[in-house]
N, C-alpha and C positions, 0 to 999 in steps of 0.2 A: 242726700238721698240718692240712691242708685236707681237708674231707670232700666227696666228690663226690655230687651229687644225681642220681639216675636220672631221666631224662626219656623219655617215649615219643618214638619217631622222628618227625620233622616232614618233610613232603614239601618238596622244594626249591621247587616251584612256589608253595606256600603262603607260604613265606618271602619269595620274590621279590614276590608280590602285595602283601604287607604292607609291604615296603620301598618299592615303587613308589608305593603309595597315599600315602605320606608325602612324596614329592617334589612340588615345585610342578607339574610337567608329568606326574605319575605316571599319571593316567588315560589320557593320550595314549600313553604308553609301553606300557600294558597292551593297547592295541588290536591289537598284533601277534598276539594269541591268535586273532583272527578267522581268520587264515590257517592257523594250526595246527589249529584245530577245524573248519574248513570241511567237509572230506570226511565226517567223522563226523556232523556236524550235518545235512547235506543229503542224504547217501546217495550211492551210487556212480553211479546214473543221472544225477541232477541235476549231480553234480560233473563229469561228462564234458562238460556243455554250458554250465555257468554257473560263473564264477569271480569272486571279490571283486577289485575294482580298488583302492578306497581307502575309508577311513572318516574323515570329517571332521565334527566337531560333531554326531555322532549320525546322520549320513546315510551309509549304506553304498551305494556305487556298485558294481553288479555288471555284468559283461559276459556276454552270451549269444551263442551262435554262430549263431542263426537267428531269424527272425521268429516261427516257431512256438514256440520256447522263450521268447521275449519275451512272447508272449501267455499261455503257461502260467504264467510267473512272476508275472503280474499277479494270478492267483488264489492263488498260493502265498506271496506276500510276507508276509502276517500270520503264518502258521504258521512260516515260515522265520525271521522276526525273533524270534518267541517261542523257538524252539529254539536259535538262536544266543545270545540273551541268557541262557538257562538254562545253556548250556555255559560261558559267560563268567562267570557268577555275578554279573552286574550288568546294568543297563539301558543298555548301551553303544550300542545301535542303536535309534533312534526311527523311522527311515524307511529304506526300501530303494528306491533309484532304479535302474532297469534301462536299460542301453544295449546297442545292437547292435554286435558286434565289426565292425571294418573290416578289409578285406583289404589292408592297407598293405604 
């Protein structure tokens, strides 16, 4: 007869992070969390004007909707990077590069 050992519940996100970290491209797969954490990390006002575009080798490219927000983000980049990395639980973002949205 097998005896069951009681375990505390584990969050699915924690399990996925652990599994992804063991895969060869695991860190890259974890980068999706930037998009899911974005609004909470930057707040509602900034989220209306700034969106993440891509994260490649530690450089997060964000798109702003006006030159005014581009200027504002130059002052907020360090704090934004710190908040995002804290929410991601790792130093995924080393730099933030800001681009102005085009009206294509």
